C-alpha positions as CSV (number, residue, x, y, z in Angstrom):
1,M,-1.6,-48.2,-27.2
2,K,-4.6,-46.0,-28.2
3,L,-5.8,-45.8,-24.6
4,K,-2.4,-44.4,-23.5
5,T,-2.5,-41.8,-26.3
6,I,-6.1,-40.8,-25.3
7,I,-5.2,-40.6,-21.6
8,S,-2.1,-38.5,-22.4
9,A,-4.0,-36.2,-24.7
10,V,-6.8,-35.7,-22.1
11,G,-4.1,-35.0,-19.4
12,I,-2.4,-32.4,-21.6
13,L,-5.8,-30.7,-22.4
14,L,-6.8,-30.6,-18.7
15,F,-3.5,-29.0,-17.8
16,L,-3.8,-26.4,-20.5
17,F,-7.4,-25.5,-19.7
18,S,-6.7,-25.4,-15.9
19,C,-3.9,-22.8,-16.3
20,K,-5.0,-19.3,-15.3
21,N,-4.3,-16.5,-17.7
22,E,-1.6,-14.2,-16.5
23,N,-1.6,-10.5,-17.2
24,R,1.7,-8.6,-16.7
25,Y,2.3,-4.9,-17.0
26,K,4.2,-2.0,-15.5
27,D,2.5,0.9,-13.8
28,K,3.5,4.6,-14.2
29,L,6.1,4.2,-11.3
30,G,7.8,1.3,-13.0
31,N,6.4,-1.4,-10.6
32,E,5.8,-4.7,-12.3
33,I,2.2,-5.9,-11.8
34,T,1.2,-9.5,-12.3
35,K,-2.5,-10.5,-12.2
36,K,-3.3,-14.2,-12.2
37,G,-6.9,-15.1,-11.5
38,N,-8.0,-13.3,-8.4
39,E,-4.4,-12.7,-7.2
40,T,-2.2,-9.7,-7.8
41,Y,1.5,-9.6,-7.3
42,I,3.6,-6.4,-7.3
43,I,7.4,-6.3,-7.8
44,P,8.3,-2.7,-6.8
45,A,10.7,-0.7,-8.9
46,K,13.7,0.9,-7.4
47,Y,12.9,4.5,-6.2
48,E,15.3,7.3,-7.1
49,K,15.0,10.2,-4.6
50,T,14.7,13.5,-6.5
51,G,13.6,16.0,-3.9
52,A,10.0,15.9,-5.2
53,S,7.1,16.8,-2.9
54,Y,4.1,14.6,-2.3
55,K,0.8,15.4,-0.6
56,I,-0.1,12.9,2.2
57,F,-3.6,12.7,3.8
58,L,-3.5,11.8,7.5
59,R,-6.5,11.2,9.8
60,N,-6.5,10.3,13.5
61,E,-9.2,7.8,14.4
62,T,-7.9,7.2,17.9
63,D,-9.2,8.7,21.1
64,K,-5.9,10.5,21.8
65,S,-4.0,13.3,20.1
66,V,-1.0,12.4,18.0
67,V,2.0,14.6,17.5
68,I,3.9,14.6,14.2
69,K,7.6,15.6,14.1
70,G,7.2,17.2,17.5
71,K,5.4,20.1,15.8
72,I,2.0,19.2,14.3
73,K,-0.8,18.0,16.6
74,L,-3.5,15.8,15.1
75,N,-6.5,15.6,17.5
76,P,-9.0,12.7,17.6
77,N,-11.1,12.6,14.4
78,E,-9.0,15.3,12.8
79,E,-7.4,15.1,9.4
80,K,-4.7,17.1,7.7
81,I,-2.8,17.1,4.4
82,L,0.9,17.4,4.7
83,S,3.6,17.9,2.1
84,L,6.4,15.4,2.3
85,I,9.6,15.7,0.3
86,D,11.0,12.3,-0.7
87,T,14.2,12.9,1.2
88,D,12.3,13.6,4.5
89,S,10.1,11.4,6.8
90,I,7.1,11.8,9.0
91,L,7.7,10.7,12.6
92,F,4.8,10.1,15.0
93,D,5.2,10.4,18.8
94,I,3.3,7.1,19.1
95,G,6.0,5.2,17.1
96,P,5.1,4.8,13.3
97,E,7.2,6.5,10.6
98,I,6.4,7.2,7.0
99,Y,9.4,7.7,4.6
100,F,10.6,7.2,1.1
101,G,12.9,4.2,1.0
102,E,14.5,2.0,-1.7
103,Y,11.1,1.1,-3.2
104,G,9.2,4.4,-2.8
105,L,6.9,5.3,0.1
106,E,7.4,2.9,3.0
107,T,6.2,2.7,6.6
108,K,7.7,1.4,9.9
109,D,4.8,0.5,12.1
110,K,5.7,-2.2,14.8
111,K,2.4,-1.8,16.7
112,G,0.0,-1.8,13.6
113,Q,-1.2,1.8,14.1
114,L,-1.4,2.9,10.4
115,T,-3.8,1.9,7.7
116,G,-3.1,2.9,4.1
117,I,-6.3,4.1,2.3
118,G,-7.4,4.1,-1.3
119,G,-10.4,3.2,-3.4
120,E,-13.8,3.7,-1.6
121,F,-12.1,5.0,1.5
122,W,-10.5,7.8,-0.5
123,E,-14.0,8.9,-1.4
124,N,-15.4,8.3,2.1
125,Y,-12.9,10.7,3.6
126,N,-13.3,13.2,0.8
127,V,-9.6,13.2,-0.1
128,S,-8.9,15.5,-3.0
129,D,-7.5,14.2,-6.2
130,D,-4.2,16.1,-5.9
131,V,-3.2,14.0,-2.8
132,E,-0.9,11.1,-3.7
133,Y,-1.0,9.0,-0.5
134,G,-3.4,8.5,2.5
135,F,-3.2,7.0,6.0
136,V,-5.5,6.6,8.9
137,I,-4.0,6.4,12.4
138,V,-5.9,3.7,14.3
139,K,-5.6,1.8,17.7
140,A,-2.7,-0.5,18.1
141,G,-3.2,-3.8,16.3
142,K,-5.9,-2.5,14.0
143,G,-3.6,-1.2,11.2
144,N,-2.3,-2.9,8.0
145,I,0.7,-4.4,9.6
146,P,-0.3,-7.4,11.8
147,T,1.2,-7.4,15.2
148,K,2.4,-10.6,17.0
């Protein structure tokens, strides 16, 4: 009887000590962030379009020029900051699209030609603090969206 009690107690203690602490909070955009150990999960908040304007950093790291909305040409190794109203979108002649959808800024990128940047890359590209989003145009298959 005592052996069963000891084994049960040890089992319960092992379970309790093996559980990772979970940290939950909401960011300034209302997204729910959950950090558990080395993993981070984001449940996006619904985005309400208001006509607000956002600055978006774009850099072309391909060997070909890219045309945006049929008007703006981005040459190889060139970068620009564009203003994007949340009811508009950025269309690239090579296929990708950046737009505000149900959960905020979203992309369509079937060929994997866009890479979102932040952190140390923000500093490496000398992106100013007033820019809200940043993307680098890369060769197909080298972007954030894996291709099949």
